[in-house]
C-alpha positions in Angstrom: 110.0 -7.7 86.1 107.4 -5.6 88.0 108.3 -2.1 87.3 107.7 0.0 91.1 105.1 2.7 91.2 105.4 6.1 92.1 104.4 5.2 96.1 106.8 2.2 96.0 109.8 4.4 95.0 108.7 7.1 97.6 108.7 5.0 100.5 112.3 3.4 99.2 113.7 6.8 99.2 112.1 7.5 103.1 113.7 4.6 104.3 117.1 5.2 102.7 116.8 8.7 104.5 115.8 8.0 107.6 118.5 5.3 107.7 120.8 8.4 108.2 119.6 8.8 111.1 122.2 7.6 114.1 120.8 4.7 116.5 121.2 5.6 120.4 123.9 3.4 120.7 125.8 4.6 117.8 125.6 8.6 119.6 126.2 7.1 123.1 129.6 6.1 121.0 130.3 10.0 121.1 133.3 11.7 122.9 130.8 14.7 124.3 129.1 12.0 125.5 130.8 10.4 128.6 130.4 13.8 130.3 127.2 14.6 129.6 126.4 11.2 131.3 128.4 12.5 134.0 126.2 15.8 134.5 123.1 14.6 134.3 122.9 10.6 134.5 122.7 7.6 131.8 119.0 7.2 131.9 118.0 10.9 131.5 120.8 11.1 128.5 119.4 8.6 126.8 115.6 9.6 127.1 117.4 13.0 125.9 119.2 11.3 122.5 115.6 9.4 122.2 113.6 12.7 121.8 116.2 14.2 119.6 116.3 11.3 117.0 112.4 10.9 117.1 111.9 14.5 117.0 114.0 14.5 113.7 112.2 11.2 112.5 108.9 13.1 113.0 109.1 15.9 111.0 110.8 14.2 107.7 107.5 12.1 107.4 105.6 15.4 107.9 107.6 16.6 105.1 110.3 18.7 106.5 112.9 16.9 104.1 115.5 19.7 105.0 115.9 18.4 108.4 118.0 15.2 107.9 121.2 15.5 105.6 122.2 13.5 103.2 125.2 11.7 105.4 124.8 9.5 109.0 127.8 12.0 109.6 126.5 15.3 109.2 123.3 13.6 111.1 125.3 12.8 114.2 126.7 16.2 114.2 123.6 17.9 114.0 121.9 15.8 116.6 125.1 16.4 119.1 124.6 19.9 118.4 120.6 19.6 119.7 121.8 17.0 122.8 124.3 19.7 123.6 121.5 21.9 124.0 119.0 19.8 126.0 121.7 18.6 128.0 122.4 22.2 129.3 118.7 22.7 129.7 118.1 20.0 132.2 121.0 21.5 133.7 119.3 24.6 134.0 117.8 25.3 137.2 114.2 27.8 137.2 115.3 29.9 139.9 117.9 31.8 138.8 119.6 35.5 139.2 118.7 38.0 137.5 119.2 41.7 137.0 117.1 44.4 138.1 117.1 47.2 135.9 113.5 48.5 137.0 114.4 50.9 139.4 112.1 49.2 141.8 114.4 48.4 145.0 112.3 45.7 146.7 110.7 44.1 143.6 109.0 41.6 145.2 108.5 39.4 141.9 112.3 39.6 142.0 113.1 38.5 145.3 113.1 41.6 147.4 116.6 42.5 149.1 120.1 41.7 148.0 121.8 40.1 150.5 125.1 42.1 151.8 128.0 40.7 150.8 129.3 39.7 154.8 126.0 37.7 154.9 126.4 35.6 152.0 129.7 34.6 153.2 127.9 33.6 156.4 125.3 31.7 154.7 128.3 29.6 153.0 129.7 29.3 156.7 127.0 28.0 158.4 125.9 25.7 155.7 129.3 24.2 154.7 129.5 22.0 157.6 127.9 21.1 161.2 126.6 24.1 163.0 126.0 24.9 166.7 122.1 25.6 165.6 120.4 24.9 169.5 124.0 23.7 170.7 125.5 25.4 173.2 129.5 25.4 173.2 130.1 27.4 176.6 127.9 24.8 178.8 128.3 21.6 176.5 124.2 21.1 176.1 121.3 21.6 174.1 120.4 25.2 173.3 117.8 27.3 171.4 118.4 27.7 167.6 117.2 31.5 169.0 119.8 32.6 171.4 122.4 33.6 168.2 120.5 36.4 167.6 118.8 37.6 170.8 121.8 39.4 172.1 122.0 41.8 169.2 118.5 42.0 168.6 118.4 43.6 172.4 121.4 45.7 171.9 119.8 47.0 168.5 116.0 47.6 170.0 116.1 47.4 173.5 113.6 45.0 173.4 113.5 42.2 175.9 112.9 39.3 173.9 112.8 37.6 170.2 111.5 35.3 167.9 111.8 34.1 163.9 109.7 33.1 162.2 108.9 32.3 158.4 107.2 36.1 157.2 105.9 38.5 158.9 102.2 37.4 158.5 103.2 34.0 160.0 104.6 36.1 162.7 101.1 38.1 162.9 99.1 35.0 162.8 101.5 33.4 165.9 101.2 36.5 168.2 97.5 36.4 167.6 96.7 33.2 168.0 99.2 32.6 171.0 97.8 35.9 173.1 94.1 37.0 172.1 92.5 33.8 170.7 88.7 33.3 171.4 88.9 36.9 171.6 88.7 40.3 170.3 91.1 42.2 168.7 90.8 45.6 168.1 92.1 47.4 164.6 91.2 50.7 163.1 89.1 50.1 159.9 92.2 51.9 158.0 94.6 49.4 158.5 92.7 46.7 157.5 95.0 46.1 154.9 95.5 43.4 151.9 99.1 42.2 151.2 100.5 40.6 148.3 98.6 37.7 146.7 95.3 38.9 148.4 95.9 37.8 152.1 94.0 39.9 154.3 94.6 40.9 157.6 91.0 40.3 158.9 91.2 37.1 157.5 94.6 36.6 158.8 92.5 37.5 162.3 90.1 35.0 162.0 93.0 32.0 160.7 94.3 33.1 164.3 91.4 32.6 166.1 90.4 36.0 166.8 87.5 38.0 166.6 87.6 41.2 164.8 86.9 44.2 166.1 87.1 47.4 164.1 86.8 51.0 165.0 86.7 54.6 163.5 86.3 54.9 159.9 88.8 54.3 156.8 90.1 58.0 157.0 90.0 58.9 160.8 90.1 56.5 163.9 90.4 58.4 167.4 91.8 57.4 170.6 88.3 57.3 172.2 87.2 54.7 169.4 89.5 52.3 171.0 88.7 53.3 174.7 85.2 52.9 174.1 85.2 49.7 172.4 87.9 47.9 175.0 85.9 45.1 176.9 87.0 42.1 179.4 86.9 40.2 176.1 89.3 42.4 174.3 92.5 40.1 173.6 94.7 43.1 171.7 94.7 46.1 170.5 96.7 45.8 166.8 97.8 48.7 164.7 99.2 47.6 161.3 101.3 49.7 159.3 99.4 50.8 155.7 102.6 49.3 153.7 100.9 49.5 150.2 99.0 52.6 150.2 99.0 55.8 152.0 95.7 57.7 153.4 96.2 61.5 153.0 93.9 64.8 153.1 91.1 64.4 156.2 92.6 61.6 157.7 94.0 60.8 161.4 95.6 57.9 163.3 96.3 57.3 166.6 99.9 57.4 167.7 101.7 54.1 169.4 102.7 55.9 172.7 98.7 56.4 173.4 97.5 53.2 172.0 100.2 51.7 173.8 99.4 53.3 177.5 95.6 52.2 176.7 96.5 49.1 176.4 98.7 48.9 179.8 95.7 50.5 181.6 93.3 47.4 180.4 95.8 45.2 181.3 96.2 43.9 177.5 98.7 43.3 175.0 99.6 46.2 172.7 100.8 44.6 169.4 102.0 46.6 166.2 102.7 45.1 162.8 105.2 47.4 161.0 105.2 45.1 158.0 109.2 46.7 157.0 112.2 46.2 159.3 112.9 50.2 159.5 116.0 50.5 162.0 117.4 53.8 160.1 115.4 57.0 159.9 115.7 57.5 155.8 113.9 61.1 155.7 117.3 63.1 155.2 117.2 60.8 152.0 114.1 62.2 150.1 111.7 59.7 152.0 109.0 60.2 154.7 109.5 59.7 157.9 108.3 56.0 159.3 108.6 54.8 162.4 111.4 52.9 163.1 111.6 49.1 165.5 113.5 51.4 167.9 110.8 53.9 168.1 107.9 51.4 168.4 109.7 49.9 171.3 110.4 53.2 173.0 106.4 53.9 172.1 105.5 50.9 174.9 104.9 48.5 172.3 104.5 45.2 174.0 105.2 43.0 171.1 106.5 44.4 166.9 106.1 42.0 164.3 108.4 42.9 160.8 109.6 41.7 157.8 113.7 40.5 157.4 113.4 40.8 153.5 112.2 44.2 153.2 113.8 47.5 154.2 116.0 45.2 156.8 117.7 44.0 154.0 118.1 40.6 155.4 116.5 36.9 154.2 113.0 36.8 154.2 111.7 36.2 157.9 109.1 37.1 160.4 110.9 38.8 163.5 108.5 39.0 166.7 110.4 41.5 169.4 109.2 42.4 172.9 108.2 41.5 176.1 109.8 38.7 177.2 106.5 37.2 179.1 104.8 37.4 175.9 107.8 36.2 174.0 107.5 33.4 176.1 103.9 32.2 175.7 104.6 32.5 172.0 107.8 30.5 171.7 105.3 27.8 173.8 102.5 27.8 171.3 102.6 24.4 168.7 102.2 26.5 165.8 106.1 27.9 166.4 107.3 24.5 165.6 105.5 25.0 162.3 106.9 27.9 161.4 110.4 28.4 162.6 113.2 29.0 160.3 116.2 27.1 159.7 119.9 28.0 160.0 120.9 29.6 157.2 117.8 32.2 157.7 119.2 32.8 161.3 122.9 32.6 160.4 121.7 35.8 157.4 119.8 37.4 160.0 122.2 37.8 162.9 125.0 39.0 159.9 122.6 41.5 159.1 121.8 42.9 162.1 125.5 42.9 162.9 125.8 45.5 159.7 123.5 47.6 162.0 126.1 48.1 165.3 127.5 51.2 162.9 124.9 53.3 160.8 127.2 54.2 158.3 128.2 50.8 157.7 124.9 49.8 157.2 124.5 52.4 154.8 127.1 51.3 152.6 127.2 47.1 153.0 123.3 46.4 153.2 122.4 47.2 149.1 118.9 47.9 150.0 120.1 51.0 152.3 122.6 51.8 149.8 120.5 52.2 146.6 117.8 53.9 148.7 120.4 56.6 149.9 122.6 57.2 147.1 122.3 60.4 146.0 120.7 61.8 142.3 124.3 63.3 141.2 126.3 60.5 142.2 123.7 58.3 140.0 124.4 61.0 137.1 128.0 60.6 137.1 127.4 56.7 136.9 125.0 57.0 133.9 127.1 59.6 132.0 130.3 56.9 132.5 128.4 54.2 131.4 126.9 55.8 128.3 130.0 56.6 127.2 131.3 53.2 127.5 128.5 52.3 125.7 128.5 54.6 123.3 132.1 53.1 121.9 130.7 50.2 120.8 128.8 51.5 118.2 125.9 49.7 118.2 122.5 50.5 116.4 121.1 52.3 119.3 120.7 55.7 120.2 121.5 56.4 124.2 120.2 59.1 126.0 120.3 59.8 129.3 116.3 59.6 130.9 115.0 61.5 134.0 112.9 58.5 136.3 111.6 58.1 139.6 112.5 55.0 141.5 110.1 53.0 143.9 111.4 51.3 147.2 108.6 48.5 146.6 108.2 45.4 148.5 105.3 47.1 150.7 107.5 50.1 151.8 106.8 53.8 152.2 103.7 54.0 149.7 103.4 56.9 147.8 106.9 57.9 147.9 109.3 57.7 145.3 113.3 58.7 144.3 114.5 60.8 142.2 116.7 58.7 139.4 118.4 58.6 136.3 117.9 55.8 133.9 119.7 55.2 130.6 117.6 55.0 127.3 117.7 52.8 124.7 116.2 53.5 121.3 117.2 50.7 118.9 117.0 51.5 115.1 117.5 47.7 113.7 115.1 46.1 115.9 111.6 46.7 117.9 111.8 47.4 121.1 109.5 44.8 121.8 112.1 42.3 120.4 115.1 43.9 122.2 113.3 43.7 125.6 112.7 39.9 124.7 116.5 39.3 123.7 117.4 40.7 127.0 115.5 39.0 129.1 116.4 35.6 127.7 119.8 36.2 128.3 121.8 33.5 130.7 121.3 35.6 133.5 117.8 37.8 132.6 117.9 41.6 132.4 114.5 42.7 133.4 114.0 46.1 132.5 111.1 49.1 131.9 109.5 50.2 128.6 108.4 53.6 128.0 108.0 56.0 124.9 109.2 53.5 122.3 112.6 52.7 124.5 113.6 51.0 127.3 115.3 52.5 130.4 117.9 51.2 132.9 117.3 53.1 136.0 121.2 53.2 137.4 119.8 53.4 141.1 119.2 49.1 141.1 122.0 48.3 138.6 125.5 47.1 140.0 129.0 47.8 138.3 128.9 44.1 137.8 125.2 44.0 136.7 126.2 47.0 134.2 129.1 45.3 132.5 127.1 42.0 131.9 124.3 44.1 130.3 127.1 45.9 127.8 128.4 42.0 127.0 124.6 40.9 126.2 123.9 44.1 124.1 127.0 43.8 122.2 126.1 39.5 121.8 122.7 40.8 120.4 123.2 42.6 118.1 126.1 40.7 116.5 123.8 38.3 116.8 121.1 40.1 114.7 123.7 41.6 112.3 124.7 37.7 111.4 121.3 36.4 110.8 
């Protein structure tokens, strides 16, 4: 009888080892599979099973012999762990809640404003069944989706009419396309801003079919600059809030009231893009004075545009308010249909505006305003309590209180910041980068700042619920590291 070569023996060992891998049908008979099938469906589950088996096989053939156990039962057990992990991944959505410990209140990368609790409840109400979105209940006939906001906006701002589109850039484009198409739009050079994602006001003006007419210089623009250039070919005077930067020193811009009067005398609309929808003066809380929506309407602006998800504290939207005869023209523009918002945005906006009927309620109930107006002493007391709570966990980290400055963010209050306090974490058993990564990879990612070889958790943007999760996560991270 011929003696088998070493190669042939090796092939037999390989085959016998691979034979210990279960088949797809064997794995489908495992008790957990019935549940997994209801979660991701049969076809996707079979794909996950095949991927898991093939990965084990390929790794073994590449020389990683430890990837396979010595019995089929053990291999089934190990594969079920892998399949369970993959099913969980398939369930997980990419867009998820995160914890913002950076101190940037309106963090553009983290979704800007947190919706107030009452607003969240209203969204559930308007999405859990049919709504009267475009139905007038009193008259029993078709209505306008914008009527739901009209009464409250008129009450809060003094404007005659309103319209809502998907964001503020869209609002500016729609206004100019309607009121000044093929005509000149006069803008101060110091206000030709670039907003997020490299979108620029000159390009928005061009896209709206208007001709940009720059006046003044970067740092100084005078009333006579506007007066001299306004002609019968002028479609609008546009004032743009420089939301991402501030010109200081030898500078001057023309105030809204003067521009509104000039536009009125020339018979052309005066449009003001406020960028951020500020309804309450926040200068008593340590921020610069900025013109509120109400002040801008009172100054004589024909049209005012602003965002819903910045200082206003609501959902992303572009809100257009002003004179009724101009708003009526804008509503008839074909682009209005393209840029309109749905019932969720309208429901969220109405509920947000309702909170502004009482300033004290708004400051407490709207997370954006509450974070911006919380005093330093209150933050310090919270930080001291949280420090003591974390120290009781006896984790291998040094915990200090660290003075920081919080940013408003979201293209609001350029150059301004607020005194705040952070918890400084200095781990002893791992690198700062390792800890930052571990916190970021939690089920609810914790987004932090790194400074001076430490992690900073700015208390201003962390809720009590967030903090409890952070503590539990740190305990889990260090216990996991200790076991490994």
